[in-house]
C-alpha distance (Angstrom), angle and dihedral (degrees) to the residues before:
residue distance angle dihedral
X1 . . .
X2 3.82 . .
X3 3.79 119.2 .
X4 3.77 121.4 -105.1
X5 3.79 103.0 -106.7
X6 3.79 121.7 -173.4
X7 3.82 121.4 -179.7
X8 3.82 90.8 -13.2
X9 3.82 91.4 -53.5
X10 3.80 123.0 116.0
X11 3.80 112.9 -133.3
X12 3.80 111.0 -141.0
X13 3.78 118.0 -121.2
X14 3.80 130.4 -159.0
X15 3.80 125.0 -175.6
X16 3.79 92.0 -26.1
X17 3.80 94.4 -44.6
X18 3.80 127.4 111.7
X19 3.79 127.4 -136.2
X20 3.79 108.6 -105.8
X21 3.80 88.4 -168.4
X22 3.82 90.2 60.0
X23 3.80 90.0 48.9
X24 3.79 89.7 50.8
X25 3.79 91.7 52.9
X26 3.80 95.0 46.9
X27 3.81 91.3 47.5
X28 3.81 90.5 60.6
X29 3.80 102.6 -81.9
X30 3.79 97.0 -109.4
X31 3.80 115.1 172.5
X32 3.79 92.4 -128.1
X33 3.80 89.0 57.8
X34 3.81 96.7 53.5
X35 3.82 114.7 136.5
X36 3.80 95.2 -109.8
X37 3.81 90.3 54.4
X38 3.79 89.9 54.3
X39 3.80 95.2 45.7
X40 3.78 94.4 53.9
X41 3.81 92.4 50.0
X42 3.82 109.2 116.2
X43 3.80 94.9 -129.4
X44 3.80 90.2 48.9
X45 3.79 91.4 51.2
X46 3.81 90.0 52.2
X47 3.81 90.5 51.1
X48 3.80 90.7 48.4
X49 3.80 88.8 53.6
X50 3.80 91.9 51.5
X51 3.81 92.4 48.4
X52 3.81 91.9 48.5
X53 3.81 90.1 51.8
X54 3.80 94.7 47.5
X55 3.79 123.2 110.9
X56 3.81 96.8 -104.9
X57 3.83 89.6 72.0
X58 3.83 92.4 -142.3
X59 3.76 119.1 135.0
X60 3.79 116.5 -118.7
X61 3.79 96.8 -121.7
X62 3.76 144.7 -11.0
X63 3.77 134.2 -154.8
X64 3.80 125.2 -139.0
X65 3.79 114.2 -158.1
X66 3.76 101.1 -166.5
X67 3.77 146.3 9.6
X68 3.78 129.4 48.4
X69 3.81 92.0 -46.3
X70 3.79 95.4 54.3
X71 3.78 113.1 147.1
X72 3.78 141.4 53.5
X73 3.79 120.3 -45.5
X74 3.80 120.2 -165.1
X75 3.79 139.8 -174.2
X76 3.80 121.6 -107.9
X77 3.80 92.2 -98.9
X78 3.80 90.2 59.4
X79 3.81 90.8 47.3
X80 3.80 89.2 58.7
X81 3.80 91.3 44.2
X82 3.81 92.6 49.0
X83 3.81 91.5 49.6
X84 3.80 91.5 50.1
X85 3.82 89.2 48.3
X86 3.82 89.9 54.8
X87 3.82 99.4 49.7
X88 3.81 142.5 -52.6
X89 3.81 89.4 -105.5
X90 3.80 93.8 54.4
X91 3.80 90.2 43.0
X92 3.81 89.9 56.5
X93 3.81 91.6 47.8
X94 3.80 90.6 53.3
X95 3.81 93.0 47.1
X96 3.80 91.0 52.1
X97 3.80 91.8 46.0
X98 3.81 91.0 54.3
X99 3.81 91.2 45.8
X100 3.80 91.2 53.1
X101 3.79 92.0 45.7
X102 3.81 92.2 49.5
X103 3.80 92.5 50.6
X104 3.78 91.0 49.1
X105 3.79 89.1 -126.3
X106 3.77 102.4 108.7
X107 3.79 105.6 175.0
X108 3.79 110.1 -121.4
X109 3.78 112.9 -113.3
X110 3.76 99.1 -142.6
X111 3.75 118.9 -152.1
X112 3.78 117.7 -140.4
X113 3.78 126.8 -137.5
X114 3.81 123.4 165.7
X115 3.79 119.0 -121.4
X116 3.79 115.2 -99.9
X117 3.82 93.0 -117.8
X118 3.78 96.6 37.4
X119 3.84 110.1 158.7
X120 3.79 115.8 -105.0
X121 3.80 92.4 -119.9
X122 3.81 89.4 56.6
X123 3.80 90.0 50.5
X124 3.80 89.2 52.5
X125 3.82 92.0 50.3
X126 3.80 93.9 48.2
X127 3.80 95.2 46.0
X128 3.81 88.7 50.0
X129 3.81 91.0 49.6
X130 3.80 93.6 50.9
X131 3.81 93.9 44.0
X132 3.78 92.8 45.7
X133 3.81 93.6 -125.8
X134 3.80 135.5 113.9
X135 3.78 123.3 -88.9
X136 3.80 88.3 -118.3
X137 3.80 89.3 61.9
X138 3.80 91.3 49.2
X139 3.80 92.1 49.0
X140 3.80 91.6 48.3
X141 3.82 90.3 50.4
X142 3.80 92.4 54.6
X143 3.81 93.1 40.6
X144 3.80 85.5 61.6
X145 3.79 93.6 41.6
X146 3.82 94.5 51.9
X147 3.83 94.6 32.8
X148 3.79 87.2 -132.8
X149 3.79 142.9 73.0
X150 3.80 93.9 -141.3
X151 3.80 92.7 86.7
X152 3.82 89.2 86.8
X153 3.82 93.3 59.7
X154 3.78 108.1 97.2
X155 3.82 93.5 -153.3
X156 3.81 93.8 54.0
X157 3.82 120.0 97.8
X158 3.80 88.7 -130.2
X159 3.79 90.9 62.7
X160 3.81 91.8 69.7
X161 3.79 91.5 57.7
X162 3.80 90.6 41.4
X163 3.81 92.0 53.4
X164 3.81 89.9 53.0
X165 3.80 91.9 51.2
X166 3.81 94.7 44.7
X167 3.79 92.5 46.0
X168 3.81 89.7 51.8
X169 3.80 90.6 49.0
X170 3.80 90.8 47.4
X171 3.81 91.1 52.8
X172 3.82 88.8 51.1
X173 3.82 89.8 52.8
X174 3.81 90.5 47.8
X175 3.81 89.7 55.6
X176 3.82 88.8 58.1
X177 3.80 97.2 40.6
X178 3.78 124.0 106.6
X179 3.82 118.4 -105.6
X180 3.80 89.5 -117.4
X181 3.81 92.0 56.6
X182 3.81 92.2 47.7
X183 3.80 90.3 48.5
X184 3.79 90.0 51.2
X185 3.81 92.4 49.6
X186 3.80 92.0 47.4
X187 3.80 91.3 48.9
X188 3.81 90.7 49.6
X189 3.80 89.9 50.4
X190 3.82 91.4 50.6
X191 3.80 90.7 52.9
X192 3.80 93.8 45.4
X193 3.80 92.6 -110.9
X194 3.78 132.0 130.3
X195 3.78 129.3 -145.7
X196 3.79 111.9 -127.7
X197 3.76 133.7 -176.8
X198 3.81 113.5 -101.0
X199 3.81 92.1 -127.2
X200 3.82 89.7 52.6
X201 3.78 89.7 51.7
X202 3.80 91.5 49.2
X203 3.81 91.3 48.6
X204 3.79 89.5 49.7
X205 3.79 90.7 50.6
X206 3.81 90.3 49.1
X207 3.81 91.2 51.7
X208 3.79 90.5 49.3
X209 3.80 90.0 51.2
X210 3.81 91.5 50.4
X211 3.80 90.9 49.1
X212 3.80 90.6 48.6
X213 3.82 90.2 51.1
X214 3.81 91.3 51.2
X215 3.80 90.2 47.0
X216 3.81 90.8 51.6
X217 3.82 90.3 50.8
X218 3.80 90.9 49.6
X219 3.81 91.0 48.8
X220 3.81 90.8 50.9
X221 3.81 90.5 49.7
X222 3.81 92.3 49.8
X223 3.80 90.3 49.5
X224 3.82 91.3 49.1
X225 3.80 92.1 51.0
X226 3.80 90.3 46.5
X227 3.82 91.6 52.5
X228 3.82 91.4 48.8
X229 3.80 91.4 50.7
X230 3.79 90.7 49.5
X231 3.79 91.1 49.9
X232 3.80 92.3 49.7
X233 3.79 90.7 48.4
X234 3.80 92.6 50.9
X235 3.81 91.8 52.5
X236 3.82 92.7 43.7
X237 3.76 90.6 -118.4
X238 3.77 93.9 126.2
X239 3.78 118.1 77.1
């Protein structure tokens, strides 16, 4: 049976119970959401009573006070209740995690790590994506940092040092990124794709359009010259 995985974190299980301490950590670990705060909530106590009186004769939760399984272990019903007590968003994440586990099709939460020799331009794109800024802003930042614009040239000696710095900065951004973003980046990498900023894409499209316009003008000029040469040749004016 697949593990229950929430936000890329496996929730420990024990004899059909789930670790409430793991759920607390993955929910954000706020003090007001500690397991004992949840268990003494009046609505929780009523639910515990209903579970204990149900036909399956299993108790709603148990507490281990030592050893590797130390902590509070709860039934599935209390997992749902705890998630709903935290927030609607966390409740939805837990529901989806259980649905995926039940279907046996747990979606892989891919981790992302840049290739060792990742091109500098790719580093720029990925740092921009994680910071939520444009690539122009990232380039300007490192222009100032390196006091030069030559760091982007792969054949320059400076680019080796620049790649080390940018890769380090990218890893720092990855540490702060959401699991969903990392999963998206890893999926894109698997498929040979690259995430780009929308403004960068629009600028690229605009440059392509300008180049196409210039190419059309050049084609028209070549055709005009060709027609003139043909006309001169027909009238024996070209020698």
